[in-house]
Structure formats: C-alpha cells, structure tokens
C-alpha positions as CSV (number, residue, x, y, z in Angstrom):
1,M,157.5,142.8,-88.3
2,V,154.5,141.5,-86.4
3,A,153.7,142.6,-82.9
4,S,153.9,140.3,-80.0
5,I,150.6,139.3,-78.3
6,T,150.2,138.7,-74.6
7,P,147.4,136.9,-72.7
8,H,147.0,140.1,-70.6
9,A,146.3,142.2,-73.7
10,L,143.6,139.7,-74.9
11,R,142.0,139.7,-71.5
12,N,141.9,143.4,-71.4
13,L,140.5,143.5,-74.9
14,I,137.5,141.3,-74.1
15,S,136.9,142.9,-70.8
16,T,136.7,146.3,-72.4
17,F,134.6,144.9,-75.2
18,M,132.2,143.4,-72.7
19,V,131.7,146.6,-70.7
20,D,131.0,148.6,-73.9
21,Y,128.6,145.9,-75.2
22,Q,126.6,145.8,-72.0
23,A,126.4,149.5,-72.0
24,R,124.2,149.5,-75.1
25,P,120.6,150.3,-74.4
26,D,119.3,147.4,-76.5
27,I,121.3,144.8,-74.6
28,R,120.0,143.0,-71.5
29,D,122.3,142.4,-68.5
30,W,122.7,138.6,-68.8
31,W,126.5,138.3,-68.1
32,R,129.4,138.6,-65.7
33,P,133.0,139.5,-66.7
34,P,134.5,137.0,-69.2
35,L,137.5,134.8,-68.7
36,L,140.2,133.9,-71.3
37,V,143.1,131.5,-71.5
38,T,145.7,130.8,-74.1
39,A,147.6,127.6,-74.7
40,R,150.3,126.7,-77.2
41,A,148.9,124.4,-79.9
42,D,151.3,121.5,-79.0
43,D,150.9,117.7,-78.5
44,R,148.7,118.3,-75.4
45,F,145.8,118.6,-77.8
46,D,146.4,115.1,-79.2
47,I,144.4,113.8,-76.3
48,L,141.2,115.3,-77.8
49,S,140.6,112.2,-79.9
50,T,140.5,110.2,-76.7
51,I,138.6,112.4,-74.3
52,A,136.3,114.1,-76.8
53,A,135.6,112.5,-80.2
54,D,137.7,110.1,-82.2
55,N,137.4,112.5,-85.2
56,H,137.9,115.7,-83.1
57,L,139.8,118.3,-85.1
58,L,143.2,119.4,-84.0
59,P,144.3,123.0,-84.1
60,F,146.4,122.6,-87.3
61,E,143.4,121.2,-89.1
62,L,141.7,124.6,-88.6
63,L,144.8,126.6,-89.3
64,P,147.8,124.7,-90.8
65,D,150.4,126.9,-89.0
66,A,148.5,127.1,-85.7
67,E,150.6,128.1,-82.8
68,T,148.0,129.0,-80.1
69,V,144.5,128.1,-79.0
70,I,142.4,130.8,-77.3
71,V,139.4,129.9,-75.3
72,F,137.1,132.2,-73.5
73,F,134.1,131.8,-71.1
74,I,131.2,134.2,-70.7
75,P,129.5,133.5,-67.3
76,F,125.8,134.2,-66.7
77,Q,124.5,136.5,-64.0
78,Q,123.6,134.5,-60.9
79,S,120.1,136.1,-61.1
80,L,119.5,134.3,-64.4
81,G,120.5,131.0,-63.0
82,K,118.2,131.4,-60.0
83,E,115.3,132.2,-62.4
84,N,116.0,129.1,-64.4
85,A,116.3,126.9,-61.3
86,D,112.5,126.7,-60.7
87,G,110.4,123.9,-62.2
88,Q,111.2,121.1,-64.6
89,F,111.5,123.2,-67.7
90,P,113.7,126.2,-68.8
91,C,112.4,129.7,-68.4
92,R,112.1,131.9,-71.4
93,N,114.9,134.2,-70.2
94,W,117.3,131.3,-70.2
95,A,116.5,130.7,-73.8
96,L,116.8,134.4,-74.7
97,A,120.1,134.5,-72.9
98,Y,121.3,131.5,-74.9
99,E,120.5,133.1,-78.2
100,A,122.0,136.4,-77.1
101,T,125.1,134.7,-75.9
102,N,125.6,132.9,-79.1
103,E,125.6,136.2,-80.8
104,L,127.9,137.7,-78.2
105,I,130.4,134.8,-78.6
106,G,130.6,135.4,-82.3
107,L,131.1,139.2,-81.8
108,M,133.8,138.6,-79.1
109,A,135.6,136.0,-81.3
110,D,135.5,138.5,-84.2
111,K,136.9,141.2,-81.9
112,I,139.8,139.0,-80.9
113,A,140.3,137.9,-84.5
114,A,140.4,141.5,-85.8
115,Y,142.9,142.4,-83.1
116,L,145.2,139.6,-84.2
117,V,144.7,140.2,-87.9
118,D,145.5,143.9,-87.5
119,R,148.8,142.8,-86.0
120,G,149.7,140.5,-88.9
121,F,148.4,137.2,-87.7
122,Q,145.9,134.7,-89.0
123,V,142.9,133.3,-87.2
124,A,140.5,130.4,-87.6
125,Q,137.3,129.7,-85.6
126,T,134.1,127.6,-85.6
127,P,130.5,128.4,-84.5
128,A,129.7,128.7,-80.8
129,T,127.2,125.9,-81.1
130,H,125.7,123.1,-83.3
131,N,129.1,122.0,-84.7
132,F,128.5,118.4,-83.6
133,D,127.8,115.1,-85.1
134,P,124.0,114.7,-85.0
135,K,124.3,110.9,-84.6
136,K,127.1,110.7,-82.0
137,L,126.0,114.0,-80.4
138,V,129.7,114.8,-79.9
139,A,131.3,118.0,-81.3
140,R,134.2,117.7,-83.7
141,W,135.5,121.0,-82.2
142,S,134.5,120.9,-78.6
143,H,134.9,124.2,-76.8
144,K,134.6,122.4,-73.5
145,H,137.4,120.0,-74.1
146,L,139.6,122.8,-75.5
147,A,138.9,124.7,-72.3
148,F,140.0,121.6,-70.3
149,V,143.3,121.2,-72.2
150,S,144.0,124.9,-72.1
151,G,143.5,125.2,-68.3
152,L,140.3,127.3,-68.3
153,G,138.4,124.8,-66.1
154,R,137.8,121.2,-65.1
155,F,134.8,118.9,-65.9
156,G,132.1,118.4,-63.4
157,I,129.9,115.3,-63.0
158,N,127.4,117.2,-65.2
159,A,130.0,117.1,-68.1
160,Q,130.1,120.9,-68.0
161,M,133.2,123.0,-67.7
162,I,133.6,124.4,-64.2
163,T,135.7,127.5,-64.4
164,P,136.9,130.0,-61.7
165,A,133.6,131.8,-62.5
166,G,131.5,128.6,-62.3
167,C,129.8,126.4,-64.9
168,A,126.7,128.5,-65.8
169,G,127.9,130.2,-69.0
170,R,129.0,129.7,-72.5
171,L,132.4,129.1,-74.2
172,G,134.0,130.2,-77.4
173,S,137.4,129.5,-79.0
174,L,139.8,130.5,-81.8
175,V,143.1,129.3,-83.2
176,T,145.9,131.6,-84.3
177,N,149.4,131.5,-85.7
178,A,150.5,134.1,-83.2
179,V,152.9,132.6,-80.6
180,I,151.3,133.4,-77.2
181,A,152.4,132.0,-73.9
182,D,150.3,129.5,-71.9
183,S,148.0,131.3,-69.4
184,P,146.0,128.7,-67.5
185,L,143.6,129.8,-64.8
186,V,143.4,126.4,-63.1
187,D,146.0,123.7,-62.4
188,D,145.5,120.0,-61.9
189,D,143.1,120.4,-59.0
190,E,139.4,119.4,-59.5
191,L,136.8,122.1,-59.1
192,C,133.9,119.6,-58.8
193,L,133.2,119.0,-55.1
194,H,132.3,115.3,-55.7
195,K,135.5,114.7,-57.7
196,R,137.4,116.3,-54.8
197,G,135.9,113.8,-52.4
198,E,133.3,116.1,-50.9
199,A,129.6,115.4,-50.6
200,C,127.6,116.9,-53.5
201,L,126.2,115.4,-56.7
202,A,123.7,118.2,-56.8
203,C,123.8,118.3,-60.6
204,V,122.6,114.6,-60.7
205,S,119.4,115.4,-58.7
206,R,118.9,118.6,-60.7
207,C,118.4,116.8,-64.1
208,P,114.7,116.4,-64.8
209,V,115.1,113.4,-67.0
210,Q,117.9,111.5,-65.1
211,A,120.4,112.0,-67.9
212,V,123.1,113.0,-65.4
213,A,124.6,110.2,-63.4
214,E,127.8,109.8,-61.4
215,S,128.9,107.3,-64.1
216,G,128.4,109.7,-67.0
217,I,125.9,111.5,-69.2
218,D,123.2,109.9,-71.3
219,R,123.6,112.1,-74.3
220,Q,120.6,110.8,-76.2
221,R,118.3,111.3,-73.2
222,C,119.6,114.8,-72.7
223,W,119.3,115.7,-76.4
224,D,115.7,114.3,-76.5
225,R,114.8,116.6,-73.7
226,L,116.3,119.6,-75.5
227,I,114.3,118.7,-78.6
228,F,111.1,118.4,-76.5
229,N,111.7,121.8,-74.9
230,R,112.3,123.5,-78.2
231,T,109.3,122.0,-80.0
232,R,106.7,121.5,-77.3
233,L,107.1,124.3,-74.7
234,D,105.0,127.5,-75.0
235,A,107.7,129.3,-73.1
236,L,110.1,128.8,-76.0
237,A,107.7,129.7,-78.8
238,G,109.2,131.7,-81.5
239,M,112.8,130.9,-80.6
240,Q,115.4,130.1,-83.2
241,D,115.5,126.5,-84.5
242,S,118.9,126.0,-82.9
243,T,117.8,127.1,-79.5
244,H,118.0,123.7,-77.6
245,V,118.1,124.6,-74.0
246,C,117.5,123.3,-70.5
247,G,120.3,124.3,-68.1
248,K,118.9,122.6,-65.1
249,C,122.2,120.8,-64.4
250,V,124.2,124.0,-64.2
251,V,122.0,126.2,-62.0
252,D,121.4,126.1,-58.2
253,L,124.7,124.3,-57.7
254,P,127.7,125.0,-55.5
255,C,129.7,125.3,-58.7
256,S,127.2,127.4,-60.7
257,A,129.0,130.7,-60.2
258,N,132.0,129.9,-57.9
259,G,131.6,133.3,-56.1
C-alpha cells in the first residue's frame, strides 16, 4: 500500500532541504525560501498547446499514468537583484547564481523525486533550462507555463512568472503518478501592476535592447542579447556554454521580490 502525499509535506521537504543546503560552507547565499504548488494533471493542461507551444508536451507524455504536476520556484535574494540592476549588462554574480540555481533545481527535483519513489510512486522530469526549440525559442516543457496553469503565479508584461515571492528567481517541475490535491498559491487575480490597471511598465524600460514591449516579447532580440552576453562579455568569461543570462527585466521592479 502506497502512502498518501500532501502539498504540505512537499513544501516542508523542500524548505528543510533548502535550509540544509544553504548551511553548507561551499554554498553562497543566493536564495530566499522556495515556493511549491501541486496540480492534478487534468484537462487544464490542454491549454499549453495554445498559450505556450503547439508541440508542448502534456504531463502524460512524460509519464503515461501522470496524476499530478509539481512546480517549484526558487527566488533570488533581493541583494543579488540590486547588484544586477546596474548598467546595461549582467553582473558576474548574476551568472554565477544562474549556474548555481540550475544545479540547485536539479538537486531539489531529485529530493522530491526520491521522496515520492520511496513511497511507491513514479516521477518524470526535464532539465531546468535549455529544453527549448532553438528555432522557435519556445520550450516544449515550459516551467513558466506549468506554473501558470498550476497556480504558482501569473505572467507579467516581461513574460516572466510573477509569484507571491516575485519574479526574480528560477522554476523547476516534475510529474508524478501520486494523487495530490491542488494547492495553488494565487487565484485568478493578476500580480502584474500594469495588468491590474495600475501605472508601471517598469520592465519595458529596464530591457537594454527593447525586446520587452507592452504588446509582447521579441524572443529573437532577447536571445541575440543573451548570446552576445555569453560570448562577448569579459564579466562572463569562463562560464558554462549554457549560461545565457541578462536578468535586467526582472530586477529593480515592483514585482521583483513582492516583499
């Protein structure tokens, strides 16, 4: 007989894991406490082919008997965002935090997976980053869109996921055949000030290459900037080939940290 799993148990699991991880002497203090939601893998996810990519994978395509999608968010420390806000190019610490967070996402996903497997369930997951179509520049398994459907946050004008902990951070997700109740953190309300009818659009003015507009994101212009940063900036010398960073449109905003 398999054990039942609750969202509360998973949230406690990753919170404890995060505290222990940050206590290691070789780990820098990049992050704030993580968030996690669970959502039943039902027909709500059918919308992914419309709002994300026409070939976006559905939960059952990762795990045939998928019952639940788990999405988590690791927010950055506000001090890191403030450091990256200066100038037209990302600071080295932003890139280092990006690489460290990719590793952390993998470790956190593995921790959740091990917890579920130990209790008799199956799990499937994808990488934290670079699981996208290089021509369309759209992910076939978009953590952001999964977060939206699952109730972890709402999209801002910057096309980033605004969560109760802000938009400056990284996402990870898993699929499991464990039946876990829905546990959204946001309802239908918008978290973007502009979408709520308030004056803002700070993310538009923050983009150094005008890739962010009220009408949408110029993905190619954004991607070209990331490639330039990775290949041309001395500040990013020696970084991993997959470290494509900027972050200007998620820092120094009212929604960067949400308190």
